[in-house]
N, C-alpha and C positions, 0 to 999 in steps of 0.2 A: 638444487632440489634435494630435500632431505631423504635419507634412506627410510624405507618402510620398516617400522618396528614390528618384530615378531613376538607375540605374547605367549603363544603355546604351539605345540607341535602340529595342530590341525591347520595352522597358517601356512605350513609348508606344502600343503596340497597333496598329501599322501606320500611324500618323500621319506624313505627310511634308509638309514645308514647302519651297516652292520660290520663289526670287526671279525665276525666268525668266518673263517676261511672256507668252511663247508656249507655256507648258506647258499641256498638256491631259491631264486625268486620264481614263484609259481603264480601266474595270473589265472586264478580259478573262477573269476567272475564270469558267470554265464550271461550271454547276450539274451536279453528279453525278446522273445519272439512276439510278433503281433498276431493276436487271434483273428480268425476269419471275421468278416463283417457281421455275419449272423450271430456271432457270439459276443459282440460288443453291445453294451447298453449305454447309450448316450443320452444326455439331457440338453435340451435347447431352451435357453432363457434370454430375456432382454435385460440389460443392465445399464443404469445411468450413473452409478456411484463413481466418484473420482474421475469423471469424464467431462466436467464443465457443463453438465446438463444434456450432453449429446448421448444418443442411444447407441448401444453396441449389442450385437448378437453374440452370445457366449455358448459354446458347445463344450460340455464337461463330460468326464468319464471315459475318455479315450485311454485304452490300454495298449501298450506296444512300444516300439522303438521311437526315438525322437525323430529319426528320419521319416518314418511312416506318418507321424503326426504332422510334420512340416509338409509332406507331399499332399496329405488330405487338406491341410489349410490352404495350400496353393490352389488346389482345384476349387475350393469354395470361394476364395478371393477372386479367381478368374470368372467363376460362374456369376458372381454378384457384381463384378467390375469395380471393386473397392479394395481398400487396404485392410490390413489386419495383422495379427501375430499368432504365434503358436509356441507355448511352453508349458511345462508342468502338467501335461495331460489336458490342457485347455486350448481351445481355438477361439480367438476373439476376432470378430468381423465387424468393421465399422458400419453402423446403420442398422435399420430394422429389416432384416432379411430372414427372419426366423422361419416363416412358412415356406419360402423358396428353398432354404437350406434343408428343412425337414423333408420336403418332397424329394430332393436330390439324394439325401442320405437313405431314405426308404427305398428308392429305386436301386441304390447300390447294395442293399441288403442289410443295412444297419438297423438296429432297433432304436428308434428315437422317441423320447418322451418329452412332451411339452411341459415346461415348468413355469409357474407364474401366470399372470394375466394374459 
C-alpha cells in the first residue's frame, strides 16, 4: 500500500509544529451553542436528485452543534420508522414524510417553512 502524498499543510489536519520554546497552544475555538427551538428557522423540502428516483425529505437550516443535529435526526427517523442521515446542518429522511415531520417540529417549537411543491 502506497503512502498518502501530502501536497500542502492543510492535508495535515491542523497539525502545527513549532521550534519556539515559549510557544503555548491555546484552543480558543468556542463551541457553537444550539439556539432554542423557537429561534430556529427550518425549511422542509422533498428531494429526488441523485437518489435514483426515490424521494427523500430534507430539513435544512439547523443551527447548532453536530450532536444536537444528530439527536434531532434520530428522533425524526424514529418517528417515521425509516433511515436517514444528518450532516452539514441538513437532515435527510428517506421517503415522503414532510407533513408528518413538519407537524412534529412545530409541536417541538421549531419554525418550519414548507419549500417546493
